C-alpha positions as CSV (number, residue, x, y, z in Angstrom):
1,M,-10.2,21.1,27.4
2,H,-12.3,18.7,28.3
3,L,-12.5,15.1,26.4
4,S,-15.3,15.3,25.2
5,M,-14.9,19.0,23.4
6,R,-13.5,17.8,20.1
7,T,-14.5,15.1,17.5
8,L,-12.7,11.4,17.5
9,P,-9.7,11.1,14.9
10,R,-10.9,9.4,11.6
11,R,-10.0,5.7,10.7
12,V,-7.7,5.6,7.9
13,L,-7.8,1.7,7.2
14,P,-9.3,-0.2,6.2
15,G,-8.5,2.2,3.2
16,D,-12.2,2.6,1.2
17,E,-11.3,6.4,1.1
18,I,-8.5,8.1,-0.9
19,W,-5.8,10.0,1.4
20,T,-2.9,12.0,0.4
21,L,0.0,11.2,2.1
22,H,3.3,13.1,3.3
23,D,6.4,12.2,3.9
24,A,8.8,13.1,6.8
25,E,9.8,16.3,5.1
26,A,6.8,17.7,4.2
27,S,4.9,16.8,7.3
28,R,7.2,18.5,9.2
29,A,6.9,21.6,7.4
30,I,3.5,21.6,7.7
31,E,3.8,21.2,11.4
32,A,6.3,24.0,11.4
33,E,3.6,25.9,9.4
34,A,0.9,25.0,12.0
35,V,2.6,26.0,14.4
36,A,3.4,29.4,13.8
37,A,-0.4,30.1,13.2
38,H,-1.5,29.3,16.5
39,A,-0.6,30.3,20.4
40,P,2.0,28.5,22.0
41,H,1.3,24.9,22.7
42,T,-2.0,25.0,20.8
43,L,-1.6,21.7,19.0
44,M,0.5,19.7,21.1
45,Q,-2.3,20.3,23.5
46,R,-5.0,19.2,20.7
47,A,-2.7,16.2,19.9
48,G,-2.4,14.9,23.4
49,L,-6.4,15.6,23.9
50,S,-6.8,13.5,20.7
51,V,-4.6,10.5,21.4
52,A,-6.2,10.7,25.4
53,R,-9.6,10.6,23.4
54,L,-8.8,7.8,20.9
55,A,-7.3,5.6,24.0
56,L,-10.3,5.7,25.7
57,A,-12.2,4.5,22.7
58,L,-10.2,1.8,21.6
59,A,-10.1,0.4,25.1
60,P,-12.9,1.7,27.4
61,E,-12.6,-0.6,30.1
62,A,-8.9,0.3,30.2
63,R,-8.0,1.0,34.1
64,R,-4.2,1.1,33.5
65,V,-2.0,2.8,31.4
66,W,1.7,3.1,30.9
67,V,3.1,5.9,28.2
68,A,6.5,5.5,27.4
69,C,8.0,9.1,26.6
70,G,10.6,10.0,24.4
71,P,12.9,13.1,24.7
72,G,11.3,15.2,21.7
73,N,7.6,16.7,21.1
74,N,6.2,13.2,20.5
75,G,6.9,12.8,24.1
76,G,5.0,16.0,24.6
77,D,2.1,14.9,23.4
78,G,2.4,11.7,25.6
79,W,2.5,13.9,28.6
80,V,-0.4,15.7,27.7
81,A,-2.5,12.4,26.9
82,A,-0.9,11.5,30.3
83,R,-2.9,14.2,32.1
84,H,-6.0,14.2,30.6
85,L,-6.1,9.9,31.0
86,H,-5.4,10.9,34.7
87,L,-7.6,12.8,34.9
88,A,-10.5,10.8,33.5
89,G,-9.9,8.8,36.7
90,L,-7.4,6.0,35.0
91,E,-4.1,4.8,37.0
92,V,-1.2,6.4,34.5
93,T,2.6,5.4,34.7
94,V,4.8,7.8,32.3
95,S,8.2,6.6,32.1
96,L,10.8,9.3,30.3
97,I,13.8,8.2,27.9
98,G,16.3,11.6,28.8
99,E,16.0,14.1,31.1
100,A,13.5,16.5,31.6
101,Q,15.4,19.3,31.8
102,Q,16.5,18.9,28.2
103,L,13.0,18.4,26.5
104,P,11.9,21.2,23.7
105,D,9.6,23.8,25.6
106,D,6.3,22.8,24.8
107,A,7.2,19.0,25.6
108,R,8.9,20.6,28.8
109,R,5.5,22.7,29.7
110,A,3.7,19.6,28.9
111,H,5.2,17.5,31.3
112,D,5.7,20.2,34.6
113,E,1.4,20.3,33.6
114,A,1.1,16.4,33.7
115,L,3.4,16.3,36.9
116,Q,1.4,19.4,38.7
117,A,-2.3,17.6,38.0
118,G,-0.5,14.6,39.8
119,V,0.4,12.1,36.7
120,R,2.9,9.3,38.4
121,V,6.2,9.4,36.8
122,S,8.4,6.0,37.0
123,A,12.3,6.2,36.9
124,S,12.3,3.1,34.8
125,D,9.9,0.7,32.4
126,P,6.7,-0.3,34.7
127,E,5.7,-3.8,35.5
128,S,3.1,-5.7,33.7
129,G,-0.3,-5.5,33.9
130,F,-1.2,-2.5,32.0
131,D,-4.6,-2.4,30.2
132,L,-3.2,0.1,27.3
133,V,0.1,1.3,26.6
134,I,0.5,4.9,24.6
135,D,4.0,5.0,22.4
136,A,4.8,8.4,22.6
137,L,8.9,7.2,22.1
138,L,10.0,8.9,18.5
139,G,8.6,10.9,16.2
140,L,8.9,12.2,12.8
141,G,12.7,13.3,13.7
142,A,14.3,10.1,14.5
143,A,16.7,9.0,11.6
144,R,18.9,6.3,13.2
145,A,18.2,2.7,15.0
146,P,17.4,3.1,18.4
147,E,19.9,1.8,20.9
148,G,20.5,1.7,24.7
149,A,17.5,2.6,27.0
150,M,15.3,3.4,23.8
151,A,16.0,0.4,22.3
152,A,15.1,-1.7,25.4
153,T,11.5,0.0,26.2
154,I,10.8,-0.6,22.9
155,D,11.3,-4.5,23.7
156,R,9.6,-4.0,27.0
157,L,6.7,-2.5,25.4
158,N,6.7,-4.9,22.6
159,Q,6.3,-8.0,25.1
160,S,3.1,-6.4,26.5
161,A,-0.6,-8.1,25.8
162,A,-2.1,-4.4,26.2
163,T,-3.5,-2.3,23.3
164,I,-0.9,-0.3,22.0
165,L,-1.2,2.9,21.0
166,A,1.4,5.0,18.8
167,I,1.5,8.7,18.4
168,D,2.1,9.9,14.8
169,L,4.1,6.3,14.0
170,P,5.3,3.8,15.7
171,S,8.7,4.3,17.1
172,G,11.5,2.8,15.1
173,L,10.2,3.3,12.0
174,N,10.9,5.3,8.8
175,A,7.7,7.4,8.2
176,S,8.8,8.0,4.3
177,T,9.9,5.0,3.3
178,G,8.2,2.2,5.9
179,R,11.1,0.4,7.0
180,R,12.3,0.0,10.3
181,L,15.3,2.1,11.3
182,G,17.0,-0.8,13.0
183,A,15.7,-4.3,14.7
184,Q,13.8,-2.7,17.0
185,A,10.3,-0.8,15.9
186,V,6.8,-0.6,18.1
187,H,4.5,-2.9,17.3
188,A,1.6,-1.0,17.3
189,T,-2.5,-2.0,17.5
190,H,-3.5,1.3,16.2
191,T,-1.5,4.6,15.3
192,L,-2.7,7.8,15.3
193,C,-1.4,10.2,12.4
194,L,-1.6,13.8,13.5
195,L,-1.8,16.5,11.1
196,T,-0.8,14.2,8.0
197,C,-0.7,10.3,6.9
198,K,2.9,9.2,6.0
199,P,3.5,6.7,3.6
200,G,5.3,4.8,5.5
201,L,2.7,3.4,7.3
202,F,1.0,1.5,4.0
203,T,4.1,0.2,2.7
204,A,7.5,-2.1,3.6
205,D,7.5,-2.9,6.8
206,G,4.4,-0.1,7.7
207,R,1.3,-2.9,8.0
208,D,3.0,-5.1,10.3
209,H,3.9,-2.3,12.6
210,C,0.8,0.1,12.4
211,G,-1.8,-2.2,13.3
212,S,-5.5,0.1,12.3
213,V,-4.1,3.6,11.3
214,W,-6.3,6.8,12.4
215,I,-5.9,10.6,11.3
216,D,-6.3,13.9,13.3
217,T,-5.5,16.8,11.6
218,L,-5.9,19.1,14.7
219,D,-8.5,21.5,13.0
220,V,-5.6,23.0,11.1
221,A,-6.6,24.0,7.6
222,A,-5.3,21.7,4.4
223,S,-1.9,22.6,3.6
224,Q,-1.1,23.8,0.0
225,R,2.2,21.8,0.1
226,S,2.3,19.1,-2.5
227,P,1.4,15.3,-1.6
228,T,4.4,12.6,-1.6
229,A,2.0,10.3,-2.5
230,R,-1.8,9.5,-2.0
231,L,-3.5,6.1,-0.8
232,A,-5.9,4.5,-3.0
233,G,-9.2,3.9,-2.3
234,S,-12.8,1.9,-3.5
235,A,-13.3,5.4,-5.2
236,D,-10.9,5.0,-7.7
237,L,-12.8,1.5,-9.0
238,R,-16.2,2.8,-9.1
239,G,-16.5,4.2,-12.3
240,L,-14.5,1.6,-14.3
241,L,-17.4,-0.8,-12.5
242,G,-20.8,0.7,-13.2
243,Q,-23.7,-0.9,-15.6
244,R,-22.9,-1.5,-18.5
245,P,-24.9,-0.2,-21.8
246,H,-27.6,-3.0,-22.9
247,A,-26.9,-2.3,-26.4
248,S,-22.8,-3.5,-26.5
249,H,-21.6,-6.9,-27.3
250,K,-18.1,-8.7,-26.8
251,G,-16.6,-6.5,-29.3
252,S,-17.4,-3.3,-27.3
253,Y,-15.2,-5.0,-24.3
254,G,-11.5,-5.3,-26.3
255,D,-9.5,-8.4,-27.4
256,L,-6.8,-9.4,-24.9
257,A,-4.1,-12.3,-25.7
258,V,-1.9,-14.1,-23.2
259,V,1.2,-15.1,-24.2
260,G,3.2,-17.3,-21.8
261,G,2.8,-20.6,-20.4
262,S,6.5,-22.6,-21.2
263,P,6.9,-26.3,-20.4
264,G,5.8,-26.8,-17.2
265,M,4.6,-23.9,-16.3
266,T,1.3,-23.3,-18.5
267,G,-1.0,-23.2,-15.4
268,A,0.3,-19.3,-15.1
269,A,-0.9,-18.4,-18.3
270,L,-4.1,-20.0,-17.9
271,L,-4.9,-18.4,-14.8
272,A,-4.0,-14.9,-16.0
273,A,-6.5,-15.9,-19.3
274,R,-9.1,-16.8,-16.6
275,A,-8.0,-13.4,-14.2
276,A,-8.5,-11.1,-17.7
277,L,-12.2,-13.3,-18.6
278,A,-14.0,-12.5,-15.0
279,A,-12.3,-8.7,-15.2
280,G,-14.7,-8.1,-18.2
281,A,-12.2,-8.6,-21.5
282,G,-14.6,-8.8,-24.2
283,R,-12.5,-11.9,-26.0
284,V,-9.4,-13.6,-24.7
285,F,-6.5,-15.5,-26.5
286,V,-4.1,-18.1,-25.2
287,S,-1.1,-18.2,-27.2
288,L,1.0,-21.2,-25.0
289,L,4.8,-21.3,-25.3
290,D,4.7,-25.1,-24.8
291,P,4.5,-27.1,-28.1
292,A,2.5,-29.8,-26.2
293,A,0.1,-27.6,-24.8
294,P,-3.6,-28.6,-24.9
295,A,-5.8,-27.0,-27.4
296,F,-7.9,-25.9,-25.2
297,D,-8.7,-25.1,-21.3
298,A,-11.0,-27.9,-19.6
299,V,-11.9,-25.2,-16.8
300,Q,-12.4,-22.2,-18.6
301,A,-13.2,-23.4,-21.9
302,E,-14.6,-19.7,-23.2
303,L,-10.7,-19.2,-23.7
304,M,-9.6,-19.4,-27.2
305,L,-6.5,-21.2,-27.1
306,R,-4.1,-20.3,-30.5
307,R,-0.2,-21.6,-30.1
308,D,1.1,-18.7,-32.5
309,W,-1.3,-16.2,-31.9
310,W,1.7,-13.8,-31.5
311,R,3.0,-14.3,-34.6
312,S,-1.1,-12.2,-35.9
313,E,-0.8,-9.6,-38.0
314,T,0.5,-6.0,-36.8
315,A,-3.0,-4.6,-37.1
316,V,-4.1,-7.5,-35.2
317,L,-1.3,-7.5,-32.5
318,A,-1.8,-3.3,-32.3
319,A,-5.5,-3.8,-31.7
320,S,-5.1,-5.6,-28.9
321,T,-4.4,-5.8,-25.0
322,V,-1.4,-8.3,-24.6
323,V,-0.2,-9.8,-21.1
324,C,3.3,-11.1,-21.5
325,G,5.4,-13.3,-19.2
326,C,3.2,-15.4,-16.8
327,G,5.2,-18.6,-17.2
328,G,7.3,-17.8,-19.7
329,G,10.3,-19.2,-19.2
330,S,13.3,-18.7,-21.5
331,A,10.8,-19.3,-24.4
332,V,9.5,-15.8,-24.1
333,R,12.8,-14.1,-25.2
334,E,11.4,-15.1,-29.0
335,V,8.3,-13.7,-28.6
336,L,9.4,-10.3,-26.5
337,P,10.8,-8.2,-29.7
338,T,7.7,-8.7,-31.9
339,L,5.0,-7.5,-28.9
340,L,7.5,-4.7,-28.0
341,A,7.4,-3.4,-31.4
342,R,3.6,-4.0,-32.3
343,C,1.7,-4.0,-29.5
344,A,-0.1,-1.1,-28.4
345,R,-1.0,-2.0,-24.0
346,L,1.8,-4.5,-22.9
347,V,1.6,-6.1,-19.4
348,L,4.7,-7.3,-18.7
349,D,5.0,-9.7,-15.7
350,A,7.2,-12.4,-14.3
351,D,9.7,-14.0,-17.1
352,A,8.8,-11.1,-19.1
353,L,10.9,-8.9,-17.2
354,N,13.5,-11.6,-16.0
355,A,14.7,-11.1,-20.0
356,L,14.1,-7.7,-19.8
357,S,17.1,-7.0,-17.5
358,T,19.3,-9.3,-19.3
359,D,18.8,-8.1,-22.5
360,A,19.9,-4.3,-23.2
361,S,18.8,-4.4,-26.6
362,L,15.1,-5.4,-25.1
363,R,15.2,-2.5,-22.5
364,Q,16.3,-0.3,-25.5
365,Q,13.0,-1.3,-27.1
366,L,10.7,-0.8,-24.0
367,L,11.7,2.2,-23.7
368,G,11.1,3.4,-27.5
369,R,7.5,2.6,-27.2
370,A,6.1,5.8,-25.2
371,S,7.2,7.8,-28.2
372,R,5.4,5.7,-30.5
373,G,2.0,6.4,-28.3
374,Q,2.3,2.8,-26.9
375,A,1.7,2.0,-23.6
376,T,3.5,-0.7,-21.1
377,V,2.5,-1.6,-17.4
378,L,4.9,-3.5,-15.4
379,T,4.2,-5.6,-12.5
380,P,7.7,-6.4,-10.7
381,H,8.0,-7.8,-7.3
382,P,10.8,-7.0,-5.8
383,L,13.6,-9.0,-6.8
384,E,12.3,-8.8,-10.4
385,A,12.8,-4.6,-9.7
386,A,15.7,-5.2,-8.4
387,R,17.0,-6.9,-11.6
388,L,15.4,-4.2,-13.6
389,A,17.1,-1.6,-11.8
390,Q,20.5,-3.4,-11.7
391,T,20.5,-3.3,-7.8
392,D,19.8,-5.5,-4.9
393,V,16.3,-6.4,-2.8
394,A,17.4,-4.1,-0.3
395,S,18.1,-1.0,-2.2
396,I,14.6,-1.9,-3.7
397,Q,12.7,-2.3,-0.3
398,A,14.4,0.6,1.3
399,D,12.2,3.2,-0.2
400,R,9.8,1.6,-2.3
401,L,8.0,4.7,-3.3
402,R,11.4,6.0,-4.9
403,A,11.9,2.6,-6.7
404,A,8.8,2.1,-8.6
405,Q,9.0,6.1,-9.3
406,Q,12.9,5.2,-10.8
407,L,11.3,2.3,-12.6
408,S,8.2,4.4,-14.2
409,T,10.9,7.2,-15.5
410,Q,13.5,4.7,-16.4
411,F,11.3,2.9,-18.8
412,A,8.3,5.6,-19.3
413,C,5.9,3.4,-18.2
414,V,3.7,2.2,-15.3
415,A,5.2,0.6,-13.0
416,L,3.6,-1.2,-10.1
417,L,5.8,-2.7,-7.8
418,K,4.6,-5.5,-5.4
419,G,4.6,-6.0,-1.8
420,S,3.3,-4.8,1.3
421,G,1.6,-2.1,0.2
422,S,1.8,-2.0,-3.4
423,V,3.2,0.8,-5.3
424,I,1.7,2.5,-8.7
425,A,4.0,5.0,-10.3
426,G,3.4,6.2,-13.8
427,P,5.4,9.2,-15.6
428,Q,4.6,12.7,-14.4
429,S,2.1,11.6,-11.8
430,L,1.8,11.4,-7.7
431,P,2.6,7.4,-7.0
432,V,0.0,5.6,-5.3
433,I,-0.1,3.0,-2.4
434,T,-2.9,0.3,-2.4
435,P,-4.0,-0.1,1.1
436,T,-5.2,-3.5,0.7
437,G,-4.2,-7.4,1.0
438,N,-2.4,-9.4,3.4
439,A,0.0,-12.0,3.7
440,L,-3.1,-14.7,2.0
441,L,-1.3,-13.5,-1.2
442,A,2.1,-14.8,-1.1
443,S,1.4,-18.0,-3.1
444,G,1.8,-19.3,-6.5
445,G,-0.2,-17.7,-8.9
446,T,-1.3,-15.0,-7.6
447,G,0.6,-12.4,-9.6
448,D,-0.5,-14.2,-12.8
449,V,-4.0,-13.5,-11.2
450,L,-3.5,-9.9,-10.7
451,A,-1.4,-9.5,-14.1
452,G,-4.2,-11.0,-16.4
453,W,-7.1,-8.9,-14.3
454,I,-4.9,-5.8,-15.4
455,G,-5.0,-6.7,-18.7
456,G,-8.7,-7.7,-18.8
457,L,-9.7,-4.0,-17.2
458,W,-7.4,-2.5,-19.8
459,A,-8.6,-4.0,-22.9
460,Q,-11.9,-3.0,-22.0
461,S,-13.1,0.1,-24.7
462,H,-16.2,2.0,-24.3
463,D,-18.7,3.9,-26.7
464,G,-20.0,7.4,-26.6
465,D,-17.9,10.0,-24.6
466,T,-16.8,7.3,-21.9
467,P,-13.1,7.2,-22.1
468,A,-11.3,3.8,-22.7
469,V,-9.5,2.5,-19.1
470,G,-5.9,3.8,-18.9
471,A,-2.9,2.3,-18.0
472,Q,-2.3,3.4,-14.4
473,Q,-6.1,3.1,-13.9
474,A,-6.2,-0.5,-14.8
475,A,-3.2,-1.2,-12.6
476,L,-4.4,0.7,-9.7
477,A,-7.9,-0.8,-9.7
478,G,-6.5,-4.3,-10.3
479,A,-4.0,-4.3,-7.5
480,W,-6.4,-2.6,-5.3
481,L,-9.2,-5.4,-5.9
482,H,-6.8,-7.8,-5.5
483,G,-5.9,-7.3,-1.9
484,R,-9.7,-6.4,-1.2
485,A,-10.8,-10.1,-2.1
486,A,-8.1,-11.5,0.6
487,D,-9.0,-9.0,2.6
488,R,-12.4,-10.4,2.8
489,V,-11.4,-13.5,3.8
490,V,-9.2,-12.8,6.7
491,A,-12.4,-10.8,7.4
492,R,-14.4,-14.2,7.0
493,R,-12.0,-16.8,8.1
494,R,-9.1,-15.5,10.8
495,D,-7.4,-18.6,10.8
496,A,-7.0,-18.8,7.4
497,L,-3.6,-19.4,5.9
498,A,-3.5,-19.9,2.2
499,L,-5.6,-18.5,-1.2
500,R,-5.5,-20.5,-4.1
501,A,-5.3,-18.6,-6.9
502,G,-7.8,-20.0,-8.6
503,E,-9.9,-19.1,-5.7
504,L,-8.7,-15.6,-5.8
505,I,-10.2,-14.8,-9.4
506,E,-13.7,-15.5,-8.2
507,L,-13.0,-13.3,-4.7
508,M,-11.7,-10.7,-7.5
509,R,-14.9,-10.8,-9.3
510,D,-17.0,-10.8,-6.1
511,A,-15.3,-7.7,-4.6
512,A,-15.6,-6.0,-8.1
513,A,-19.4,-6.7,-8.2
514,D,-19.6,-4.9,-4.8
515,I,-17.4,-1.7,-5.5
516,G,-20.0,-1.6,-9.3
517,E,-23.2,-1.8,-7.2
518,L,-21.6,1.5,-4.8
519,G,-21.2,3.1,-8.3
520,A,-24.1,2.1,-10.0
């Protein structure tokens, strides 16, 4: 098959589009179905051709190519790609981890065809000087840490200054969870998914190892197997951020209150409140827990600071959306029982989560909210999630999808597990991974901004037939915009090292305006 006879793979990241994700088990099943439905060697030929075409598109000036092949069918894809690149006139060298005689049938055939075409094989990892490196070492079947020659080749590959294209997933990465299998895992410039997108490429260590992600379904019809998760896209937001009716007023967009800000931490609560206002909440109250706190916000005079707002009548609490915990300290324990009992929509962050983790009676109150028709969003980072789940951070990070789902089930709420590839899980719903965001968000106050923005979106009611924003919808939209704002900074200034939380609010508003224009 000629290099020009198939269309190029599609790019997945940056993630504007919604994609379904299948873990390793589901992907293997889909692959088995596809293999059974086609003539022998068909899918491997398509896969290798796709790799070769993308390689030439990504590195059009490349002349010397190293293809590192492993002992399975991932290596077979590499052999096919090597043959096509060799026939296209490039100087191709292949190294093989394992014995050719022990390759699976498809991979052995690909190996033999490459040799017959004249592809050069090296008995060891070749020297430097390559323009392009293709990682075809380990695929979906890898379940343990690379060791011996495999680990050494991964180290050697990572030392290359060339463009690195990983086939299906970077070798040494768990396709389902995004965790490294061991100390070594390939740091790819690009990753080409075959047949399915895998969730591990977008969360935990995945974003650091995958680079830009591409997908080629190899002309295989979509499988009926249920996805494991999905990737959020800008389409998730467009229905939320359209033009507002002309005949509306502040009462049309809900009341929100932020309860937090104990002594020394009032800034956290104010950041959350400013974010809620920027997100579009109609009225925003701030109930600071510091007795000496000022009576107004000199930066955002629109905010209404009312220290004892949380003691309002039940009808007021029930009609408002409340964000609790930002800078709450130990003082938040006093207010939580009232809020848990009376608030219809409650976002719990930071010290509210810490209080829940150490108080069984509060956790029981939280669990009871769903049966009363009250909705809750939890926004933990991994340490807060570990405290809530009575485990450690390593266990949370080992399978972030599962951890978010378990928190959602345990407390009958929406759980937003923050981190690289934030995960949003709700009861009886498919978990969602947000593909936006970067390390600029690793600074004080950005989590408070996210909690406030979620609350601000959630607070907004609508007239007519348009439904109110739901808890999971608000959490997803907030997390996506939070990351997109940081991504826009990197796009403009690749040398940016930090992002102030106050600056983030305005950047999120700009990002939201762009999405709103697309959906108008």
